[in-house]
N, C-alpha and C positions, 0 to 999 in steps of 0.2 A: 504493500500500500504506500510505500515511501515515494513512489513516482506520481502520486495524485497531487495535483496543484490547482491553483485557482483557474488555470487554463481549461480545466475540465468542467467548470461551472458554466451553465448556459447563460448567455447574454442575449436578451431579446432586443434586436436592433440590427441595423445595417451599417457596416463599416464604409463610410463615405470618403475617408482619407486615412492614409497610413504612411508613416515613414519610420526611420530607425529610432525615433524618439518617442512618438506617441501614436495613438489610434483614436480617430474621431468616430463615435457611434451615434447614429441618428435613427429615429423611428417615427416616420411621418404618420404612421397608422395610429400612434398614441403619443402625441406630443406632451401630454401631461404626466407621462411616466418618467420620473427622474432616472430610474434604473435602466432606461433604454435610450437616454440622451445625455451623453457625457464624453469626457476625454479620459482615456486611459494612458498613463505614462508608462513606457517600457523601461525607461531609465529615470533615475531621480533628477529632476531639472534643477538648474540654478534658479535663484529668485528672479533674475532678469528673464530667463526663458519662461518661467511660470507666468509672469506678468504678461508677456507677449502672447502666450497661449490663452490666457484668461481673456484678454481683450478680443482675440479672434473668436472665442466661443461666445462671448457676450454679444458681439456684432451679429454672429450667425443666429443666435437664439432670438435676438430682437427682431430679425427679419421674419422669423416664424412665430412671433408673438409668444415666445416662451420666456418665462420669468425666473428661470433658475439657472444656476451654474453648478455643475457637478464634475469633480475630478477624482480619479482613482489612481493611487500611487503604486509603484512596483511592490510585489508581494515580499514580505519578510524584510522590509526596509522601513525604518522610522523616518518621519518627515524631518528634514533638516531644521535646526533651530531658527534660522532666519526666515524660512518659509512659514514655519509654525507661528512665529510672531506676526508676520504679515497677515496670515489667515485669521488670527485672533483679532487683530486690529480691524479687519474688514468684515468681522461678524460672521465668519463661516462656522457652520457646525462641523466639528472635527470628531470623527469616530473611526472605529476599526472593526473589521470582520474577522472571524476565526473559521478556519476550514477543519472539518472533522470527517473521518471515515470509520467504517466498521464492517467487519465480516459478519454477516447475519447470524452465524452460529454463536457469536459472542454477545449478542443482544440479551439483556436481562428480560426474560419472559414473565409476564404477569397476566392473569386472566381477569378481565372485567366483564362480568356477565350482563351488565346493563347496557354495554356498548356494542353496537353492530356496525361494522364497517362494510360499505358497499362500493363497488366500482360504479362510476357514473355512466349511465346508459341513457337512451332516449326516454326510458320510463321515469327516471328521477333527475333528468337534466334541469328541469325548471326549478326544482327544489334547490339544487346545487347553485344555480345562477341567482336565485332569490337570496340565499344565505350569503353568497359572495357580495352581492350588491349592498345589502344592509351593513355588512362589515366594512366595505370600501367607502361608504358615505362619509366616514370620519375624515377622509382625504378630499372630500368635495364631490359634488354631484357630477361634475365633468369627468373626473377621474373614474368614478363608479360606473358611469355610463359607457365610457370608452373601454373600461376593463371588461364589460360584458361582451363586447364584440371580440376582444382578444380571447376570452375564454371559449367562445363559440368556435373560433378558428382552431384553437388547440384541441377542442373536443374531437375534431375530425382528423387530427394528426396521429397516425398510428404509433409514433414514438412517445407520445404524451399519454399519461393516465391520470384521471381525476378521481378522487376518492371523497366520499361523503360519509361522515360518522353520525350515527343516531344514538341518542341516550334515551332509553325507554321509549323509543319511537319518535323522538323529537330531533330534528336536525341540529347538531351541536357543534360540528367542526368539519374541516375539510383539509385536503392536501392535494398537491399536484406532484407527479413524478415525471422525470425526464429519463428515458431509457436509452442507453448506449450499448455498445457491444459487450463491454466488461463492467460497466457501472450503471447505477441508477441513482439519480439525484433527487433528494427530497426538497420540495420548494413550496412556498405559499402555505405553510402549515399554520393553522390557527384554530383556536377553540373559543367559542362564545364565553364571555365572562361568567355567565350563570352556570356553565358546565365545567369550569376549570377545576383542577385537582380532583377529578372524578375518574381519571384513567382514560379519557378520550384521546389525548395526544399519544399516550403510550400504545393504545390499541391501534391507532392509525399507523404508527411505526411498525407495530408487530405484523400488520398485514403485509407491509413491504418486505420484512425479513422472511416471511413464509413464502410469499409469491416469487421473490427474486433471491432465493437462498444461494444461488450460484454466482451472484454478482457482488461487487463491492458497493456498499451504500455510502453516498457522500451527502454532506449538507454544509451550509454556511450559517453561522450563528453570529448575532450581534455580540461583539466582544464585551459589551457593558450590560448585557441582558442576563437575567437570572436563568433563562432557558439553557444557557451554556453549561450551567451546573448540573442540570438534569441530564444533558447528553453525556457528560463525563461520568455520572453515576451509572448510566446505561452501557458503559464500556466503549463509547466512541473514542477514537484516537485523534488527538490534536495533530494537525499537519502544517499549520502556519497561520500567518495573519496578513492583513492587507488594509492599509489606511485609505479612507475616502472622505471627501469633504463636500459640503453642500451649502449653497447660499440661495435663498429665495427672496426676490424683491418684495418688500412689504413686511418681512419678518422683523 
């Protein structure tokens, strides 16, 4: 599993420019999705180079009526002190992600009899979409509406699998999977607040471990989120970190 890196994580978007320094990802299908519209640095830039790239992205996003700036830095490298100071002065949110992997046989199995996990099909697609919409409204109506179209496109993609978890018959949480030849990535995992700490998230993961027992399971966790502690207790193996920064006009 040591060869699993952030390069294995799916990035929804189109690479519209790339050189030896950075990669510009843009997704006209969903301009409100920050994680699909960003600059990824391949090497750590100098402060001068960062400011130049920042201005380029700002100009590009203004043309597309996008109000955010997002930059992802090279994995397993801390942001240099002078860039960090500049980002703080400019009111960027600075955070980092952690990459985890697990062999399904190492997952800590627990049975939660109140939880039923189902693959999303035509029969329960509307329930899945409704749950997602209500969850995504916290990011704004535009985002929630555009996300619906994205989820419908992914429903018809054979490499994507959407899961819906029920607690005593009530839709309680969901998750998406991205299947590759040797890996399956867990993405968009959430549990409604009313059903948290009831084993819903664990049961969703357990479905993955049983269905894809022959593959390496990978996921990305917020480095400052308590969920990372749960993953560690479940025997996920830490593989690295990656800093990312975000600034939204009006914040």
